[in-house]
C-alpha positions as CSV (number, residue, x, y, z in Angstrom):
1,M,14.8,4.0,19.1
2,P,11.9,5.2,17.0
3,T,11.1,3.3,13.9
4,L,9.2,4.3,10.7
5,S,7.4,1.5,8.9
6,H,5.5,1.2,5.7
7,D,3.1,-1.7,5.1
8,T,1.1,-1.9,1.9
9,T,-1.4,-4.4,3.4
10,S,-2.6,-2.0,6.1
11,T,-5.2,0.8,5.5
12,I,-2.9,3.1,7.5
13,S,0.3,2.1,5.8
14,R,2.8,4.4,7.7
15,R,3.5,4.6,11.4
16,V,6.2,5.8,13.7
17,N,6.6,3.8,16.9
18,G,8.7,4.4,19.9
19,L,9.3,8.1,19.5
20,A,10.4,9.4,22.9
21,L,10.5,13.1,23.6
22,A,11.7,14.9,26.7
23,R,8.9,16.5,28.7
24,A,9.9,20.0,27.5
25,D,9.8,19.0,23.8
26,A,6.6,17.1,24.2
27,A,5.0,20.2,25.7
28,L,5.6,22.1,22.4
29,I,3.3,19.7,20.5
30,R,-0.5,20.0,20.4
31,P,-1.4,16.3,19.8
32,L,-4.9,17.0,18.5
33,V,-4.0,19.5,15.8
34,D,-0.2,19.5,15.0
35,R,1.5,17.5,12.3
36,I,5.0,16.2,12.4
37,E,7.1,15.9,9.2
38,V,9.9,13.3,9.2
39,A,12.9,13.7,6.9
40,M,16.3,12.1,6.3
41,V,19.3,14.4,6.2
42,V,22.3,13.2,4.1
43,G,25.6,14.9,4.1
44,A,26.6,18.1,5.9
45,G,27.3,21.7,5.1
46,R,26.9,22.7,1.4
47,G,26.5,19.1,0.5
48,E,23.6,18.5,2.8
49,A,20.4,17.1,1.2
50,V,17.0,16.7,3.0
51,Y,14.7,13.9,1.8
52,P,11.1,13.9,3.1
53,L,9.7,10.7,4.6
54,G,6.1,11.7,5.1
55,R,3.8,13.8,7.3
56,Y,2.3,12.4,10.5
57,M,-0.1,13.1,13.3
58,V,0.0,11.9,17.0
59,A,-2.1,8.7,17.4
60,D,-1.1,7.9,21.0
61,A,0.9,9.5,23.7
62,A,2.0,8.2,27.1
63,D,4.1,9.8,29.9
64,V,7.0,7.6,31.0
65,T,8.7,8.3,34.4
66,S,12.3,7.0,34.9
67,T,15.4,7.8,36.8
68,G,16.7,9.6,33.7
69,G,13.7,12.0,33.8
70,N,10.2,12.1,32.5
71,T,9.6,11.5,28.8
72,A,6.6,11.3,26.5
73,M,6.3,8.2,24.3
74,L,4.5,8.9,21.0
75,T,3.0,6.8,18.2
76,L,2.5,8.6,14.9
77,F,0.1,7.7,12.1
78,D,0.1,9.1,8.6
79,E,-3.0,11.1,7.6
80,M,-4.9,8.1,6.5
81,F,-6.1,8.2,10.1
82,I,-8.2,11.2,9.1
83,V,-9.6,9.4,6.1
84,D,-10.3,6.1,7.9
85,Q,-13.2,7.5,10.0
86,Q,-16.9,6.6,9.9
87,L,-19.0,8.2,7.2
88,D,-21.6,10.5,8.9
89,T,-23.8,10.4,5.7
90,A,-24.3,7.9,3.0
91,F,-22.0,8.0,0.0
92,D,-23.0,6.9,-3.5
93,A,-20.5,6.6,-6.3
94,G,-23.4,7.2,-8.7
95,G,-21.8,5.7,-11.8
96,Q,-19.0,8.2,-11.8
97,L,-15.5,7.5,-13.0
98,V,-13.7,6.0,-10.0
99,N,-11.1,8.8,-9.8
100,L,-13.9,11.4,-9.6
101,A,-15.8,9.4,-7.0
102,V,-12.6,9.2,-4.9
103,E,-12.1,12.9,-5.1
104,R,-15.7,13.5,-4.0
105,L,-15.3,10.9,-1.2
106,L,-12.3,12.9,0.2
107,D,-13.7,16.4,-0.5
108,G,-13.4,18.7,2.5
109,L,-11.0,16.5,4.5
110,P,-7.9,18.4,6.0
111,I,-5.3,16.3,4.2
112,A,-2.6,17.2,1.7
113,E,-3.3,17.0,-2.1
114,V,-4.5,13.8,-3.7
115,D,-2.4,12.4,-6.5
116,I,-4.7,10.0,-8.4
117,D,-4.2,8.4,-11.8
118,A,-7.0,8.6,-14.3
119,T,-9.1,5.6,-15.0
120,E,-11.9,4.6,-17.4
121,Q,-13.6,2.4,-14.8
122,T,-16.8,3.6,-13.1
123,S,-18.6,2.6,-9.9
124,T,-22.2,2.3,-8.9
125,N,-21.5,1.2,-5.4
126,S,-22.7,3.0,-2.2
127,W,-21.8,3.0,1.5
128,S,-24.2,3.7,4.4
129,P,-23.6,6.0,7.3
130,G,-21.3,4.4,9.8
131,S,-19.2,2.7,7.1
132,G,-15.5,3.4,7.3
133,R,-14.3,5.9,4.7
134,G,-11.0,4.1,4.5
135,G,-12.8,0.9,3.5
136,A,-14.9,2.7,0.9
137,L,-11.7,4.2,-0.5
138,T,-10.0,0.8,-0.7
139,D,-13.1,-0.7,-2.4
140,L,-13.3,2.1,-4.9
141,A,-9.5,1.8,-5.6
142,T,-9.9,-1.9,-6.4
143,Q,-12.9,-1.3,-8.7
144,G,-10.8,1.4,-10.5
145,G,-7.9,-0.9,-11.0
146,Y,-5.7,0.8,-8.4
147,F,-3.3,-0.4,-5.8
148,K,-4.3,0.2,-2.2
149,P,-4.0,4.0,-1.6
150,W,-1.2,5.3,0.6
151,F,0.3,8.6,1.8
152,D,3.8,8.9,0.2
153,N,7.1,10.5,1.1
154,N,5.8,13.9,0.2
155,G,2.7,13.6,2.4
156,R,0.3,13.2,-0.6
157,L,-2.4,10.6,-0.8
158,R,-1.3,8.5,-3.8
159,V,-3.8,6.4,-5.8
160,M,-1.8,4.5,-8.4
161,R,-3.0,2.2,-11.2
162,A,-2.0,-1.4,-10.5
163,F,0.7,-2.8,-12.8
164,E,2.4,-6.1,-13.4
165,P,5.7,-5.6,-11.7
166,A,7.7,-7.8,-14.1
167,A,6.6,-5.5,-17.0
168,Q,8.1,-2.4,-15.3
169,A,11.6,-0.9,-15.3
170,P,13.1,-1.1,-11.8
171,G,13.2,2.2,-10.0
172,I,15.8,1.0,-7.5
173,D,18.7,-1.3,-8.5
174,L,20.2,-3.1,-5.5
175,D,22.5,-5.1,-7.7
176,D,24.2,-2.0,-9.1
177,T,24.8,-0.4,-5.7
178,R,25.6,-3.7,-3.9
179,R,24.1,-2.3,-0.7
180,V,22.4,-5.4,0.6
181,V,23.8,-6.8,3.8
182,R,24.7,-10.4,2.9
183,D,23.8,-12.0,6.2
184,S,20.5,-10.2,6.5
185,I,18.8,-12.1,3.6
186,S,15.8,-14.3,4.6
187,R,13.6,-16.1,2.0
188,V,10.0,-17.2,2.6
189,S,7.7,-19.1,0.3
190,D,4.0,-20.0,0.5
191,L,3.9,-21.4,-3.0
192,L,2.6,-24.8,-1.9
193,T,-0.7,-23.4,-0.7
194,A,-0.9,-20.0,-2.6
195,P,-3.9,-19.5,-4.9
196,N,-3.1,-19.4,-8.6
197,R,-6.5,-18.2,-9.7
198,F,-8.6,-15.3,-8.3
199,V,-12.3,-15.4,-9.0
200,V,-14.6,-12.5,-8.5
201,V,-18.4,-13.1,-8.5
202,S,-20.9,-10.3,-8.9
203,N,-24.6,-11.1,-8.1
204,D,-25.7,-7.6,-9.0
205,P,-25.3,-7.2,-12.7
206,G,-27.8,-4.4,-12.9
207,G,-30.6,-6.5,-14.3
208,D,-33.6,-8.3,-12.7
209,G,-33.4,-11.0,-10.1
210,D,-33.2,-13.8,-12.7
211,S,-29.9,-12.5,-14.2
212,Q,-26.9,-14.8,-13.9
213,P,-23.9,-13.8,-11.8
214,I,-21.0,-12.2,-13.6
215,V,-17.7,-13.9,-13.1
216,G,-14.2,-12.5,-13.6
217,T,-10.9,-14.4,-13.2
218,Y,-7.2,-13.6,-12.9
219,D,-4.6,-16.4,-13.2
220,V,-1.1,-15.8,-11.9
221,P,1.5,-15.6,-14.8
222,A,2.4,-19.0,-16.3
223,S,6.0,-18.3,-15.5
224,A,5.3,-18.5,-11.8
225,P,6.2,-21.8,-10.2
226,H,2.8,-22.2,-8.6
227,S,0.8,-21.3,-11.8
228,I,-1.9,-23.5,-13.1
229,S,0.2,-24.6,-16.1
230,Q,3.2,-25.6,-13.9
231,R,1.3,-27.2,-11.0
232,G,-1.3,-28.9,-13.2
233,F,-4.3,-27.9,-11.1
234,V,-6.2,-24.9,-9.8
235,I,-6.1,-23.4,-6.3
236,S,-8.7,-20.7,-6.4
237,K,-9.6,-17.8,-4.1
238,Q,-13.2,-16.4,-4.6
239,V,-14.4,-13.0,-3.6
240,D,-17.9,-11.6,-3.9
241,A,-18.3,-8.0,-5.2
242,Q,-21.3,-6.0,-6.4
243,L,-20.3,-4.8,-9.9
244,P,-22.6,-4.2,-12.9
245,T,-20.5,-5.1,-16.0
246,P,-18.2,-8.0,-17.0
247,R,-15.3,-5.6,-17.7
248,Q,-15.5,-4.1,-14.2
249,V,-15.6,-7.6,-12.6
250,Q,-12.5,-8.6,-14.7
251,V,-10.6,-5.4,-13.7
252,Y,-11.5,-6.1,-10.0
253,A,-10.2,-9.7,-10.3
254,R,-6.9,-8.6,-12.0
255,T,-6.3,-5.8,-9.4
256,L,-7.0,-8.2,-6.6
257,G,-4.7,-10.8,-8.0
258,I,-1.8,-8.4,-8.6
259,Q,-2.1,-7.1,-5.0
260,Q,-2.6,-10.4,-3.2
261,T,-0.7,-13.0,-5.2
262,I,1.9,-14.7,-3.0
263,Y,5.1,-15.5,-4.8
264,E,8.5,-15.9,-3.2
265,V,9.1,-13.2,-0.6
266,V,12.5,-12.1,0.5
267,E,13.5,-9.8,3.5
268,L,16.8,-8.1,3.4
269,S,18.6,-5.1,4.9
270,T,20.4,-2.1,3.4
271,P,21.7,1.2,4.7
272,A,18.8,3.6,5.1
273,D,17.6,4.9,1.7
274,P,14.9,7.6,1.3
275,R,14.2,6.7,-2.3
276,H,11.9,3.8,-1.2
277,D,8.3,4.8,-1.0
278,G,5.3,2.6,-2.0
279,Y,5.0,-0.2,-4.6
280,D,8.6,0.3,-5.9
281,V,9.9,-2.1,-8.4
282,V,13.4,-3.3,-7.2
283,R,16.1,-5.2,-9.0
284,W,17.9,-7.6,-6.7
285,D,19.8,-10.9,-7.4
286,D,19.2,-10.3,-11.1
287,Q,15.5,-10.5,-10.7
288,L,12.6,-8.0,-10.4
289,W,10.7,-7.6,-7.1
290,L,7.8,-5.5,-5.9
291,E,8.5,-3.9,-2.5
292,V,5.5,-4.4,-0.3
293,G,6.9,-3.1,3.0
294,W,9.9,-1.6,4.7
295,E,11.0,-0.5,8.2
296,M,13.6,2.2,9.0
297,P,15.0,2.9,12.5
298,L,15.2,6.7,12.8
299,A,18.9,6.8,13.9
300,P,22.2,7.5,12.1
301,G,23.8,4.4,10.7
302,A,20.8,2.1,11.2
303,Q,19.9,-0.5,8.7
304,M,16.6,-0.4,6.7
305,R,14.7,-3.7,6.4
306,H,12.8,-4.4,3.2
307,T,10.1,-6.9,2.2
308,L,10.2,-7.8,-1.5
309,R,7.8,-10.0,-3.5
310,R,9.1,-11.8,-6.5
311,A,7.7,-10.6,-9.9
312,Y,7.0,-13.1,-12.7
313,P,6.4,-12.0,-16.3
314,D,2.9,-12.4,-17.7
315,T,3.6,-14.6,-20.7
316,T,0.0,-14.3,-22.0
317,G,0.3,-10.7,-22.9
318,A,-3.1,-10.0,-21.4
319,E,-3.7,-6.3,-20.5
320,L,-6.8,-4.3,-19.4
C-alpha cells in the first residue's frame, strides 16, 4: 500500500513510498520529466470533492517480478528535490531582504510558484559552488525568521514566518469532531534532557577582528514544564552563525528555538483528512499542538497518523 508522509524536519518534507504500478501503467510515465499529482476524492457523484495533496516527481523506480505479474515500484519526492541540488555558481545574499534573496536563489528553477511571507530581516551570507541549494534555502529561512520551507498541498513552495503556536487560533479542532481513534494515542516526552535555552553566537559582526561575538538567546516559555523557571537551572544548546547585527542573531535564536524546542509529543490516528498541510495548529485534548508530521496510507478507509508537539504560551509577551 503506498503511503504519503510529511516530515517538517527533513529538507524534502513530502514523499510517497511503496507506489506499485502495473507494467503498462508504468510505461506511461517518463520518470525524468513527468510530475504526478496526488489528490483525495471525497464523496461521489454531484457531491464529489477533490482535495490536492501535492505534486511529485519520480525519485526511484524498480521493476518487481512476481507470480501475479510484473510491476514497477516507485518512490516519489516533492519538488524540493529540484531545489536541493548543488549550486554551480556562488550565491551571495548581498544584504538583501531575505524574502528577495530567497526568490533570487530559486530564480529559473522549474518549480511551481513560491509563496513567501514578507520580512524585515536581511542577510549578508554567501554560499560557494558545490553547496546545497536546499541548505542555503534553510539557512536563509532561519535568518529571515521563517519555518523550514516546504511544498504544500497545492504544490507551492511555502516559506512561512515562524510563530508561537500557543498564540495562534487552531486551524483544526480534533476535540470538536471527535475523530481521534482512542487506542491509537501514544505520548512521548524528552523533557528531562530537552534544552530550555537556545544560544546563537556570531563571530562575524561586520567589524574588525577585535570585535566581540554577538550573542542571541531564546528561552522556552516559562509555562513549559522544562523551562528555566520551573526546573531551576539552564540546559542550553549553542549554535554558531555568521550574522552581522544583534537583532539578526536574536531572530535566528528565536526561530531556531520555536522549530527545535522539544515539548511533550503525541502521536495519534484519525480518518484521512486532507486539511492537514504543514505547521498546522491543532486543538486536541483541550490543548493546542503544532503538527510536525503526518503519514497517510493512500487507500480508502485507511487511518492517518499525526505527530503533534505541545504548545505552551509565552508568558513574557516577547515578540520580534
